[in-house]
N, C-alpha and C positions, 0 to 999 in steps of 0.2 A: 361354213357359217362365217359371215363377215365380221369385221372388228366391231361395227356398230351394234350387231346382235349380241355380242359378248359384253359390251360396256354399258348398255342402258337397259332399263326396265321397259317392257312393252305393256301398254295398257289396252285392254279390249275396249273397242268403241261400239261396234255393231257387227251383225252378221253381214257377209257380203251380199246376201239376197235382199237385205234391207235397202240397198241402193240399186236402182234399175241401171242396166248398161247404158253408158253415154249420158248419164245424169249425175247430179250432185245432191248431197244432203248436208245439212249443218249439224254439228255436234259441239257441245260445250266441253272444252278440254283445258284444264289448268286456268280457269277463269277467262278463256278466250273462245270466241266462236271460230270454229274451223270448218271450212268447206271441203268436203271429201268427195272426190269424183272417181267413179268406176268407169273406165274407158276401154273399149275394144279397139285396138290398133293392129291392123293387118292380121286379124284373127287371134291376137294375143290380148288377154285381159290384163290391164294395168290399173294401178290405183295411185291417186295423187291427193295431196292435202295442202291447202293454202289458207291463209287468213280469210275469213268471210267478210271482212270490212273493206268496202270499196273506198279508196282514198279520194275519188272524184265526187261521189254523191254523199259521202260520210254516212252511209247506211250499211247495215249488215245484210248484204243481198247477193254476194258472189255465188253462193251455193245454188241459186235459182237461175244462173246464167246458162246460155246455150254453149255446148261443147262443140268444137270444130277444129279445123286445121288451117293455119296460115303460115306460109313460108316454111313448110315442113315442120312446124311446131304445133303441138297439141295445146289448144288454148280454150279459155272460157271467155265469153263476151259478157261483161257486166250488164245486168238487165236494164239499168236505168239510162246510162249514157253510152253504152255499147263499147267501151274500151275493152281491148283484148288483153288477157293476162296469160303468159306462158305457164302451163300447169307444172312444168318441171322446175322452173326457176323463179316464178312469181313476177318476172319482168313484164312491165306494160309494153305492148308492141308499139303503140302510138306515141308514147312519151318515155324515153329511155331513162329519165330522171326519177321515174316512179316505179316502185315494185311493192309486192306484198310478201309477207313472210311465208316460207314453205315449212313443212313439217316432215320428219321421217315417218313413213307409213309403210305397212306391209300386210300381206295376207298371212295368216297363220291358221291353216286348215280352212274352215269356213268363216273365220273371224277377220275383221279388219282391226289392226292395231296401230297406235301411234306411240312413238318413242317418248318416254318421260324424261 
């Protein structure tokens, strides 16, 4: 068990089956919209959580973006203007001065949880 697992409370968000593989869903968490992505990478299922607010369009749309890979990074393309955000770090690929918040996320059985 990692240190983060011992130090924070984990909040159930949804069942993993509620998010199709290589797709995202939006959830309201602590008064913020969070884009949660369930991604299959080299046969391994991973989960990512970033802020749903696109800093370029000023709209809550990141969860509806297309998941892909750029420069060996798993990214989501914002649906409106197509900027790519690294799902692991929140960093915008096209503009290093811009990033979105990331959240600690995990699978717990069949549930997806965010760290409070």
